[in-house]
C-alpha positions as CSV (number, residue, x, y, z in Angstrom):
1,M,31.3,41.7,46.6
2,D,33.9,44.2,47.8
3,V,37.1,42.4,49.0
4,Y,37.4,44.7,52.0
5,F,33.8,43.8,53.0
6,Q,34.6,40.1,52.6
7,L,37.5,40.4,54.9
8,F,35.8,42.4,57.6
9,M,32.2,41.4,57.5
10,R,30.9,41.2,61.1
11,K,28.6,38.6,62.4
12,L,25.0,39.6,62.6
13,T,23.2,39.7,66.0
14,R,20.2,37.4,66.3
15,K,17.8,40.3,65.7
16,E,19.8,41.6,62.7
17,E,19.8,38.1,61.3
18,E,16.1,37.9,61.7
19,I,15.7,41.2,59.8
20,M,18.1,40.2,57.1
21,K,16.2,36.9,56.5
22,L,13.1,39.0,55.8
23,F,15.1,40.9,53.2
24,W,16.5,37.8,51.7
25,E,13.0,36.3,51.5
26,N,11.2,39.4,50.3
27,G,13.6,41.7,48.6
28,G,13.1,45.4,49.1
29,M,11.1,46.5,52.1
30,Y,10.1,49.6,54.0
31,V,10.7,49.8,57.7
32,K,7.0,49.7,58.4
33,D,6.8,46.4,56.4
34,I,9.5,44.9,58.6
35,Q,7.8,46.1,61.8
36,E,4.5,44.5,60.7
37,T,6.1,41.0,60.4
38,F,6.9,41.0,64.2
39,P,4.4,39.5,66.6
40,E,2.7,41.5,69.3
41,P,4.0,43.4,71.1
42,K,5.7,44.8,68.0
43,P,9.0,46.7,68.4
44,H,8.7,50.5,68.1
45,I,9.1,51.7,64.6
46,N,12.2,53.8,65.7
47,T,13.8,50.6,67.0
48,V,13.4,48.8,63.7
49,S,14.5,51.9,61.8
50,T,17.7,52.1,63.9
51,Q,18.5,48.4,63.3
52,V,18.0,48.8,59.5
53,R,20.2,51.9,59.4
54,I,22.9,50.0,61.3
55,L,22.7,47.2,58.8
56,E,23.0,49.8,56.0
57,K,26.0,51.5,57.6
58,D,27.7,48.1,58.0
59,G,27.2,47.2,54.3
60,F,24.4,44.7,54.5
61,L,21.7,46.9,53.1
62,S,21.2,49.9,50.8
63,H,18.1,51.9,50.0
64,K,16.2,53.7,47.2
65,Q,14.2,56.8,48.1
66,Y,10.6,57.2,46.9
67,G,9.4,60.7,47.9
68,G,10.0,60.8,51.6
69,S,10.1,57.1,52.1
70,F,13.1,54.7,51.9
71,Q,12.9,51.2,50.6
72,Y,15.8,49.1,51.8
73,Y,17.2,46.1,50.0
74,P,20.0,43.6,50.7
75,I,23.3,44.1,48.9
76,I,24.8,40.8,50.0
77,S,23.0,37.5,49.5
78,E,22.2,35.0,52.1
79,E,24.7,32.6,50.5
80,Q,27.5,35.2,50.6
81,Y,26.8,35.8,54.3
82,R,26.6,32.0,55.0
83,R,29.9,31.4,53.3
84,Q,31.6,34.2,55.1
85,S,30.2,33.1,58.4
86,L,31.4,29.6,57.9
87,S,34.8,30.7,56.8
88,G,35.1,32.8,60.0
89,L,33.9,29.9,62.1
90,I,36.5,27.6,60.6
91,K,39.2,30.1,60.9
92,N,38.5,31.1,64.5
93,W,37.5,27.8,66.0
94,F,39.3,25.1,63.9
95,G,42.6,26.8,63.1
96,N,41.5,27.4,59.5
97,S,41.3,23.6,59.0
98,Y,38.1,22.4,57.3
99,M,39.4,18.8,57.9
100,S,39.4,19.5,61.7
101,A,35.8,20.9,61.4
102,V,34.6,17.8,59.5
103,S,36.4,15.5,62.0
104,T,34.6,17.3,64.9
105,L,31.3,16.8,63.1
106,L,32.0,13.1,62.8
107,K,33.2,12.7,66.4
108,D,30.1,14.5,67.7
109,E,27.9,12.4,65.4
110,K,26.5,15.4,63.7
111,I,27.3,13.8,60.3
112,T,27.4,10.1,59.6
113,V,30.1,8.3,57.6
114,E,27.5,7.5,54.9
115,E,26.7,11.3,54.6
116,L,30.4,12.0,54.4
117,K,30.8,9.4,51.6
118,E,27.9,11.0,49.8
119,L,29.5,14.4,50.2
120,I,32.8,13.1,48.8
121,S,30.9,11.6,45.8
122,E,29.2,15.0,45.1
123,V,32.6,16.8,45.3
124,E,34.2,14.3,42.9
125,K,31.2,14.6,40.4
126,A,31.5,18.4,40.6
127,K,35.3,18.3,40.0
128,D,34.7,16.0,37.0
129,N,32.3,18.5,35.5
130,Q,34.7,21.4,35.6
């Protein structure tokens, strides 16, 4: 992934995230395919097309042209977006301290001490396998 993009990737809106999840699950799609996945009342095709073009402009999607139709596909993976989003969250809300983030999860009982021990064990195993 382009370093510039990694540094300046913006957070997706809820609707954009919903659209990107469709791409991550299905690969290349036409705007009409995306529109058809929405429940009634479906958004107008132009609305979906505008959202897809914004995602392309911002570096999340690209396209291939087949005749007069454009098939869009993701150019960043869900994992890349997830990691970048987590990094931004840790930087902006926890002073770039992963320890502070984990401490908050423990304090708020979002992760148990047993789960943390299991995570430490997994990290140690991964480090031993390097």
